[in-house]
Every structure is written in C-alpha cells, then in structure tokens.
C-alpha positions in Angstrom: 39.7 -116.0 182.5 39.7 -115.5 178.9 40.6 -118.0 176.0 40.7 -117.0 172.4 40.1 -119.6 169.7 41.0 -118.8 166.0 38.9 -120.2 163.3 42.0 -121.9 161.8 42.6 -123.9 165.2 39.3 -125.8 164.9 39.3 -129.2 164.0 38.3 -129.7 160.1 36.6 -132.3 158.3 36.0 -132.8 154.6 34.0 -135.9 153.4 32.8 -134.6 150.1 29.3 -133.6 150.5 30.0 -132.5 154.1 32.5 -129.9 155.2 32.8 -129.2 158.8 34.6 -126.9 161.5 34.6 -128.3 165.0 35.2 -126.0 168.0 35.2 -129.0 170.3 36.2 -132.7 170.0 33.8 -134.5 167.8 33.6 -137.5 165.6 37.2 -138.1 164.2 38.4 -134.9 165.6 39.9 -135.4 169.0 41.6 -132.7 171.5 41.7 -133.4 175.2 41.9 -129.7 175.8 38.8 -129.0 173.6 36.1 -131.3 175.4 33.5 -128.7 175.6 32.5 -125.6 177.7 30.3 -125.6 180.8 27.4 -127.8 179.5 28.2 -126.8 175.9 29.6 -129.8 174.4 29.4 -129.3 170.6 29.5 -126.4 167.9 29.9 -127.7 164.5 30.0 -125.4 161.6 28.6 -127.6 158.8 28.6 -127.1 155.0 26.3 -129.2 153.4 26.4 -129.9 149.4 23.0 -129.7 147.6 21.1 -133.0 147.2 22.8 -134.6 150.4 22.7 -134.8 154.3 22.7 -136.6 157.2 20.4 -139.8 156.9 18.3 -141.3 159.6 20.3 -141.9 162.8 19.6 -141.7 166.5 20.4 -139.5 169.6 20.0 -139.5 173.3 20.0 -137.3 176.3 21.2 -134.0 174.2 19.5 -130.6 173.4 20.5 -130.4 169.8 20.2 -126.5 168.3 20.5 -126.0 164.4 20.9 -122.4 163.2 20.6 -122.1 159.5 23.0 -119.5 158.2 22.2 -120.0 154.6 20.3 -122.3 152.4 17.7 -124.8 154.2 17.5 -128.0 155.5 14.6 -130.6 155.8 13.9 -132.6 158.9 12.0 -135.8 159.5 12.0 -137.6 162.9 10.6 -140.7 164.8 8.1 -138.6 166.7 6.2 -137.4 163.7 8.0 -134.3 163.2 8.6 -133.2 159.7 9.3 -129.9 157.8 11.9 -127.5 156.3 14.1 -125.0 158.4 15.1 -121.9 156.3 17.7 -119.3 156.5 17.6 -117.7 159.8 15.5 -119.9 161.4 16.5 -122.0 164.5 15.4 -125.4 165.8 15.7 -127.3 168.9 15.5 -131.1 169.1 15.4 -132.5 172.5 16.6 -136.0 172.2 15.8 -136.9 175.8 15.1 -140.8 176.0 15.8 -141.3 172.2 14.9 -140.0 168.9 15.9 -140.9 165.3 16.0 -138.2 162.5 17.4 -137.0 159.4 18.5 -133.7 158.1 18.6 -133.3 154.2 19.7 -130.6 152.0 17.0 -131.2 149.1 17.8 -127.9 147.5 20.1 -126.9 144.6 22.2 -124.8 146.7 24.7 -125.6 149.6 23.3 -125.2 153.1 25.3 -123.6 156.0 24.5 -124.2 159.7 25.7 -124.3 163.1 24.8 -127.4 165.0 24.9 -127.1 168.9 24.9 -129.8 171.5 24.0 -128.6 175.1 23.8 -131.4 177.7 20.6 -131.5 179.5 20.0 -131.2 183.5 18.2 -134.5 183.3 18.6 -137.6 181.2 15.8 -139.9 180.0 13.0 -137.2 179.3 10.2 -137.1 176.7 11.9 -136.2 173.2 10.7 -132.8 171.8 10.7 -130.6 168.8 10.6 -126.8 168.3 11.1 -124.6 165.3 11.0 -120.7 164.8 12.1 -117.7 162.6 13.4 -115.2 164.5 13.8 -112.4 161.8 17.3 -111.7 162.9 19.3 -112.1 159.6 18.0 -109.0 157.8 17.3 -106.5 160.6 20.4 -104.4 161.7 21.0 -103.2 165.5 19.1 -106.1 166.9 19.8 -109.0 169.1 17.4 -112.0 169.8 17.3 -114.5 172.7 16.8 -117.7 170.6 16.8 -120.7 173.3 16.7 -120.2 177.0 15.2 -122.1 180.2 13.9 -119.1 181.5 10.2 -118.1 181.6 11.1 -114.6 181.2 12.4 -115.5 177.7 9.0 -116.1 176.7 9.7 -115.8 172.8 12.6 -118.1 173.0 12.8 -122.0 172.3 12.9 -123.6 175.4 15.8 -126.2 176.4 16.3 -128.2 179.3 19.5 -126.7 180.7 20.7 -123.6 182.3 22.0 -122.1 178.9 21.1 -119.2 176.8 21.7 -118.6 173.3 21.5 -114.8 171.7 21.9 -113.9 168.2 23.2 -110.4 167.4 23.0 -108.5 164.0 24.6 -105.3 164.7 25.2 -102.2 162.5 28.1 -99.8 162.8 29.7 -98.7 166.0 27.8 -100.3 168.6 28.5 -101.6 171.9 26.9 -104.1 174.4 27.9 -105.0 177.9 27.3 -108.4 179.6 27.7 -108.7 183.3 29.5 -111.4 185.0 27.1 -114.1 186.4 28.5 -116.3 189.1 28.7 -119.8 188.3 28.2 -119.2 184.5 30.5 -118.6 181.5 30.3 -117.0 178.0 31.2 -118.7 174.6 31.2 -116.0 171.7 31.9 -116.8 168.0 31.8 -114.3 165.3 29.5 -115.5 162.4 30.5 -112.8 160.1 32.4 -109.5 160.6 35.0 -108.3 163.3 34.2 -107.9 167.0 36.1 -106.6 169.8 35.7 -108.8 173.2 37.4 -107.3 176.0 41.0 -108.1 175.1 40.4 -110.2 172.1 39.7 -109.3 168.6 37.4 -111.8 166.7 37.3 -112.4 162.9 35.2 -114.3 161.0 34.5 -117.9 163.0 37.0 -116.7 165.8 35.7 -117.7 169.2 36.3 -116.6 173.1 35.5 -118.3 176.3 35.1 -115.7 179.1 34.4 -116.7 182.8 34.4 -114.4 186.1 34.5 -110.9 184.0 32.2 -108.6 182.8 32.2 -108.3 179.0 32.4 -105.5 176.6 31.5 -106.2 172.9 32.2 -103.4 170.3 32.2 -103.4 166.4 33.0 -100.6 163.9 31.4 -102.4 161.0 28.5 -104.8 160.6 28.7 -107.9 162.4 26.8 -111.1 163.2 27.8 -113.2 166.2 26.4 -115.8 168.7 26.7 -115.6 172.6 26.2 -118.8 174.5 25.8 -118.4 178.1 25.9 -121.6 180.2 26.2 -122.9 183.7 29.7 -124.2 184.5 
C-alpha cells in the first residue's frame, strides 16, 4: 500500500498569530479518512508569530514530539520543566496521567515547527520531559534517529510506543533503502526539497504512507525529510 498526500490537501488553519497545516484531523479540521496512521495521531505544521504562542493548557495520554525547524519556543510545564527549544532541537513531552504546559514564542521572529502526537502503549503513566539538539540541520549527508523506544538507539529520546522518528539531511544524489517490517508502516514527509519514494515524488511538505513494501528513497538535489516508523 502506498498513499500519497500532497501539501495542498492538508487541513489549513489561520487564526492570525498561528497558521497551521494538519496532516490528520485536528481541532476544527475533520476528515474521516484522515484520523491517523498506526499510532501516529497528529502531525501539525505550525507557524507561530513573534511574541505569541500557546498559553497554559493540558494534555493526557499522548507522546508529544516537537521539532523546531526555524526560530525558537519557550516551554514551561506543571512538572517544573522550563527552558527554550531552539532551531534543530527536538522535544518529547510524555503527557501520561496529565500535564499542563505553555509553548510561547518570545522572540522577534516567526517560529516554524512540527508537532507530532503518538498514542502511547499504556495510559496513566508518569509524565516526562526530554530535549536534545541532534545537530542535524546543518550537516549534510546524515540521518539521525531522534525518538525511539528501542534500547539500541541510545542517543535518541525515548517514547512510550513502538514508533521511531528519523530526520534526514541529505546532499545531492543520495539513496537510502528501508526494509519492510511486518506489522509496521512508514509515514514520510518532505521538510524541504524534492524526494523520490518508490512510485511517489514528494515536494515541500508532501507526504506518503507505505505499508508492506520495501522503500527506496532517492534525491537529486539537497533535501530534508522525516520518516516515522510506527506499529500499525
């Protein structure tokens, strides 16, 4: 199975200080055919104006992953965690039994980020917070596993579900192969640049879902993209 989703087909939201594109149903955007993929429930592309952001609100029973693509965001939560997440950094907030937090852009520039929600394997766990700079934005020809539940990926941030997020920043004329894994699927989204994925061609923010098939990823020019492997 291979399903291509063009950027223009995503749910668009514009409330002034926040412009967002939703890959799956979220908030006021609803599509019965786009309720998630495996344990991946949300992928929002958020553009947050300077001196604005999400005031204090709550979450439960969700692994919430934030990838800062440009700018920065300041985090504060009810567990006592506080700090600034900058361009290229990745944050994981395990909402567990319940957590309240704010995410504010106090800078003079727009912040662009991915917010990704993964459903946990178990509800009601202790909330947690992690943050790391994986140095992936400026180094060409690399890929970094940034979140995983596998002990073998010791440098990754740990999430409470069988889902792995890998960020790629590739130079010209590269190729990668991902082997099919029984019971798992792959969601691939272009962050910046053009990417060939089996029978699909992805441009800026296009995405493809693939199940039960080996995957060949290739590019002619520089490209950044995200691969989410999730148990189905």
